[in-house]
C-alpha positions, 0 to 999 in steps of 0.5 A, spaced: 499 500 500 502 507 498 506 510 505 503 517 502 496 514 502 497 512 509 500 517 512 495 522 509 490 517 512 493 517 519 493 525 518 486 525 517 483 521 522 487 524 527 484 530 526 477 528 526 478 523 533 482 529 536 476 533 535 471 534 540 465 530 541 461 525 545 466 520 545 471 524 547 467 527 553 465 520 555 473 518 555 474 525 559 468 523 564 470 516 565 478 518 567 475 523 571 471 518 575 474 512 575 481 512 573 485 510 567 483 502 568 477 503 566 477 508 562 481 505 558 476 499 557 471 505 555 477 507 549 477 500 547 469 501 546 470 506 542 475 503 538 472 497 536 466 501 534 470 505 529 473 500 527 466 496 526 463 502 522 470 502 517 468 494 515 461 496 514 462 501 510 469 497 506 463 492 506 458 497 502 453 496 507 454 503 509 452 505 503 445 501 503 444 504 510 445 511 508 441 510 501 435 508 505 434 514 509 428 511 513 434 506 516 439 512 518 433 516 521 432 510 526 440 509 527 439 517 529 434 517 533 436 511 537 443 515 538 440 522 540 436 518 545 442 514 547 446 521 549 440 524 552 440 518 557 447 519 558 446 526 559 440 525 564 444 519 568 450 523 569 446 529 571 443 524 577 449 520 579 452 522 585 459 526 585 465 521 587 470 522 592 478 522 590 483 521 595 490 523 593 493 517 590 486 514 586 480 515 584 474 512 588 467 511 586 461 508 591 458 506 585 464 503 580 461 500 574 463 493 571 468 493 566 463 490 560 458 496 562 463 502 560 465 498 554 458 497 551 457 505 554 463 507 550 461 502 544 454 505 543 456 512 543 460 511 537 457 506 533 450 509 534 453 516 531 450 516 524 456 522 522 461 517 524 458 513 518 457 517 513 465 520 514 467 514 514 464 512 508 466 518 504 473 518 507 475 511 506 475 510 498 480 516 498 485 512 501 484 505 497 487 503 491 483 500 486 489 496 483 490 493 489 487 487 493 481 490 498 482 486 504 490 488 506 489 495 504 483 495 510 487 491 514 492 496 515 487 503 515 484 499 521 490 498 524 492 504 523 486 508 525 486 503 532 493 505 535 491 513 533 484 512 536 486 509 542 492 513 544 488 520 543 482 518 547 486 514 552 491 521 553 484 525 554 482 520 560 488 520 563 490 527 562 483 527 566 484 523 571 490 526 573 487 533 573 482 531 577 487 527 583 490 535 583 483 538 584 479 534 588 474 539 590 467 536 590 465 542 588 468 542 582 468 535 581 460 537 581 460 543 576 464 538 571 459 532 572 454 538 570 456 540 564 458 534 562 451 532 563 447 538 560 453 537 554 450 529 553 443 532 553 445 538 548 449 533 543 442 529 543 437 534 543 441 536 537 442 530 533 434 529 534 432 536 531 436 536 525 434 529 524 427 531 525 428 538 520 431 534 515 
């Protein structure tokens, strides 16, 4: 595969993934509330979901989903509803208490729950699917076999994805340990919940308007 195409894909994916969005916000929230280990599991959920969307795009199923707008509308509404659910859940959750060395939460969720939550936030984002369907063909050479090219691009994007999101979570954890004020934590949790609600309502309103 052409190294220039791979490097170009790296650059575009990095810009896409470093941009703030629901998945980034969730990684930050997990890093603050549960620490790096559980946050890393959430990041893996994001990564697996993104690779699934990439494979859907490569298989041609993604084009079918976009062609049949009713299916895409259902996915959009489900995604919007899930973001609103996360927002309300964060708003109603108690503020976790921090010690100087570790993050302690009386309601620490299971790793599977964190993985599933992150997976759903990414996989139910139709904008991510549309972006990948538009992006992927630009970095595929028709004269070469498709499977090796997709494999390389998936490995590259998965590595970049995990590095960026885990860095967000790690930074959030470190900031939380330095500033362990319950008031500050409560303000952040409330802002996070409201932001998820804004993302969800915005996605739903956009879908209805179109």
